[in-house]
Every structure is written in C-alpha cells, then in structure tokens.
N, C-alpha and C positions, 0 to 999 in steps of 0.2 A: 860835586857830582856832575857828570856830563849830562847834557840835555839836548834833545833833538828839537830844534827851533822851527824848521821849515823843510818842505819838500819841493824839489824842482823836477819837472817832467818835460822831456823833450825828445824829439826824433834825433837820430844820429847819422844822417845820410852822408855817405862818404864824399859825394860831390860837393857838399857844403865845405868840407875841409879843403878840397882842392880849390874851390873858389877863394877861400881865405888865403891859402898859401900862394896863389897866383895873382893876388891883388885884383880880383874880379868883383869885389863886394859892391862897388858902385855901378856896375853894369846894369842895364835896364832889366835884364832877366832876374838878377840876384838882389837888387836893391830893396824890393818890397819884403823879401824874406828877412834880410838882416835888420831892417827897420823894426820888425816885430820883436827884436831882442834889445832894442835901445833901452826900454824901461828895465829890463832884466839886468843889464850890465850896471846901471845906476843902483838898482836895488841891492845887488850882491856886494857892491863896493861899500854900501852902508851897513850891511849885515855882518860882514867880516867873519865868515865861518872859520873855525880852527881846523875842522876836519870834515871831509865829505865822504860818505859811504856811497860810492858810485856803482849803481847796478847796471850792468851792460851785458851784451853777449859777444863773445869772441867769434871772429870770422875766419877760423882755421889758421890762426897765426900762433897762438899759444897752445892750442889744443887741435887735434885732428881726429879723424874717424876711429883711430886706434884707442883714443882716450878722451872722452867727453864727459866731465862731471856734470851732474844736474845742477848743483850749487857749489861754487868754490869761492874761497876768500884768500886774498893775497896778503901775506904778513911781512913782506920784505921792506927794506929801507927805501928802495927806489925802483922805478920801472921805466924801461926805455920805450920810446915810440917804436912800434913794430914796422918792419918792412913788409908791406902788403903786395909787393910785386913791382913797385915803381920807386922804391926807396922809402925810408921812414919820413913821416911828416916833420917839417922843420919847426917843431914845438919843443918847449922845455921838457926835461926829465920830470917824471911824476914822482914826488916825494911821498913815501908811505908813512904810516904810523904803526910800527910793529907792536908797540905795547897795547894800544887799543885793539888792533886787529887780532892779536893773540887772545886778549880777554874776550872779545866777541866770539872767537872760535870756541873757547872753553865754555862760555855761557850757552851759546846756541846749540852746541853738540849735546851738552847736558840737558838742554831743553828739547831734546829728541829730534833735532834736525842734523842729518848726517852731512855736514859740510866737508868738502875736500879742502885741505889746507895746503896752499901753495906758497913757497917762499919767493921764488923769482919767476916772473913772466914778462914778456913784452906786451904792451897794450896797444890795441889797434884803434881804428876810427870810432868804434863803438864807445870808447872812453874819451878819446882826445877831442872829438868834434864837439860834444857837449861842453867841455872845458873851454874850447875856443869861442863858442857861441856866448858863453856867460862872462868870460874874462877877457876876451879880445886876444891880443898878441903880446903878452908881457914877456920880459926876459926870463922870469920864472913864475910858476903858478903861485898865487898868494896864500895857499893853504895846503895842508896835507890831504892826500886822497887814499882811501882804502878801496881797491877794486873788488867788486863782488860779481863774479861771472855766473851767468845762468845759461843753461842749454836750451836754446830755442831753434837749433839748427838740425839736430839729429833726432829722429823720432825714437821715443816719446818725450816731448817736453813736459815740464811740470804744469800742473793746473793753475789757473788763476787763484783758486781757493787756497792752494798750498803756498803760493807766493804771498798772498795776503797774510797768512798765518806766519810765514817767515818774517815778514815786516814787523809783526807784533813781537816776535822773539828777538829781533834786532833791537827794538826799542827797550825791552827789558835788559838786554845786555849792555846797551849804552848807559842806561840810567843806573847800572850797578858798578860803573867804572868810577873809581875814586879820584877823579881829577876834574877841575872846572873847565869844561870844554863846550864850545858852541858847535854843535854837530848838525849837519844837514844830510838828508838822504835823497839821492837823485835816482829816478827811474827813467830809463832811456829806451829807445827803439820805436818802431812804427812811424807814422800811423799806417793806414791802408796802403798796400803796395804788393805787386807781384812782379818778379823779375824774369820769369821764364814761362814758356808754354803758350798756349793759345790765348790766355788771359793776361799776358804780359802788358804792363802799363795800367792795370786796373786800379782805380781810385774810387772810393765810396765815401763821398762827403757826408752823407746822412749818417752812416755808421760812425764815422769819426766824431762828428759833433755830438751825437747821442752819447758816445763814450766819454767825451770831455765833460758833458753835463753830469753824467751819473757817477763818475769816479770821485767827484767832490763830495756828494751827499748820499750816495747810494752804493758805495764801493763794495760793501760786503756781499750784497745780492749780485751786483755786476760781476764780482769775481767768480761766480759759479757758472758763467757762460762757458759752454763746452768748446773744446778746440775746433770742432767741425764748423761751428758758427764763425769763428775767426777766419778760417780758410775759405769758407763759402762766401762770406760777406765782405771781407777785407783783404783777400788775397793770401797767397801762401806765406808771405812774410809778415802779414798782419798779426800773427800769433806772438810777435815780439812784444805786443802790448801787455802780455801777462807780467812783464817785468815792472810795469808801472805799479802793480798792486803791492810789490815789496815796499816801495817808497810810501804808498798810501797807507799800508798797514802799520808803518812805523810812526805815523802821525796820530794826533788825537782824532776821535770820531768827529768832532766839530772843528772845522778849520775855517780860516778866512782866505778867500781867493784874492790874491793880490794882482794877478795878471793872467790873461788868457790870450792865446794867439793861434791862428790856424791859417795855413797857406798851401795852395797847390799851384803848380807842382814844383818840387825841387828834384831835378832829374826825373825819375819815375815814381816819386814818393810824395804822399801827403805829409806835411809837417805840422805837428801839434805841439803845443807848449803851455804849461801851467806853472804857476808859482802859488803854493799853498802854505800859509803860516799857521802854526799851532796857536791856539787861544790860551 
C-alpha cells in the first residue's frame, strides 16, 4: 500500500529559478537563501520518495483566463518545462505517474471533489523551482511527480478550508493504491508578496511567521482564515498560501517538524520553507 511519509512546503519565486539557471547561487544576495535549503537537499536524498504530489499554481502557461480549473490533476507520462516568455528553464523533463494519478482522480472525484483531469500540460516555475530547490541540478529528477494545479490567480480561488479537506481526500486516495510507494505531498507558493499597485513590494514578516507556527499544530483552524485577510495582511499574491493546506491536510494531525526556514527578500517575495514528517 502506498503511504504518505512527509510534506514539503516552499515558496516558488521565479527569480530563484533564474538565479539557479544563471549560476548566481553563490552571489551575496542569493547565498543566504540557498543555504536555507542545504539541510533539505540532504534530507530528501535520504528519504528517496518514489512519487511527489506537487501542489502549485499555473501562471498562465498551461491555463489562461478562458479556462482556469479550481483543482486539476495531470495524469500524463511526462511534462515539459514551460516557456514563460524567455524560453523554458534548462531543467529535466518531469516524469509523471499515470497509474497513481488516474487512481487519485477516480478516488477523489468519488470523494466529492470535482477535479479537472488533464493529460498533457507544460509546467512552469511554480512546479520546477521547488524541484530545483530540493534536488539541485540533476540530469534527471530522481522521482516521479504528479502535478496538482490550483487556481489562486483568477477570482474566486478555493478557500483554505476546502484545500485542507482536499488534502485529506488525497491521503485517502494514496492509501488505497495497491502498490508499495513512498509518497510525499508538497505545497508551494507564497509567502507574503504583492507584485503590483501602490502596495507592490509588501512583505509582512509577522504574518508569515505566525502562519509557519500555526500550520504545524493548528492547521485546521488556520485554514478557515478568509481570503480578505490574506490580501489585506500578506498582499494580493499571499493567497497562494492556501495551497499549503492541501499538503498539510494530507499529513497526520501530529507531525514532526524537521526543518524550518524563512528569508526576505527573494526578488519581491518572502520565502518560507517547512519539512514535516508523519509520525
């Protein structure tokens, strides 16, 4: 039986990917950020996940304003890095797991979540930057990845409460898959940032650190935070944090925190990172 062993939570800032791709990781500006993932790269090399359910949001590459699913799962064999306007990132092709992804779609839809099922899509920095942060620059990613895309771009996005419930449904789906797999669930996006308007550049360290505190041991109540609070306190793009609840909902109620990291700024964004293991 497949089991979810851990959750990884991280920001997915596009400038981080550019720093990696252009060999700027050792520059004074970027070095403190990448040092915060030194432990993470060692940890995941020891954990050796077979499959990662990677929760992210598309940034108008696979989807656009004509069609934006609230929740989508990709069931294809492989996924190309997307061209986001300056060419695709020079990273490996993402290898999917069609059997598990199709099983999850069947289970979760029957569990009353209306997932959109997508076979082929290109994956942008929302998915590839977390992989680079955790695995570095390998010739191929060392495990399979199932993309789970969430709409946090076009109003209305799903609530944190609904995302938390989806995480629980994902766990039920994984645990009913009849193959011995070590599965991780990753929640990405955030933390506080706003990219436009009079508040462009907003970062709220207090909000971010309170969120990092509470998602470990008080996630269910935290998930009920209304969207307006994210926008008001963490900027218009801070609502990406609802995706972290999908990963947290897929874990046990009691978890062990293996690593925590917080850094500002990375471009115009606060970077948060957690590793939580099931007990």
